[in-house]
C-alpha positions, 0 to 999 in steps of 0.5 A: 500500500505504501509503495502505491501511495509513494509512487502516486505522490512522486508522480504528482510532484513531478507533474506539478513541477513540469506544469510550471514550465509549460505555463511559463511560470519558471525555467526548467533549471528553477524546477530542478533546483527546487526539487533538489533542495526539497529532496535535500531537506527531506533527507535531512529531516529523515536523518534527524528523525532516525537519530532521535528514534535511536536515542 
């Protein structure tokens, strides 16, 4: 079940990001940078939660 939800959310995020390019709101480099920063923040939060869980 989680794989389906995670897959759906990943596709949704990519579609929203790409729609910003098609409507002329952002350049593709802006989208890639935003996704990279978002992914980095997600990984930092997951690492922090794992550290807190182990204590």
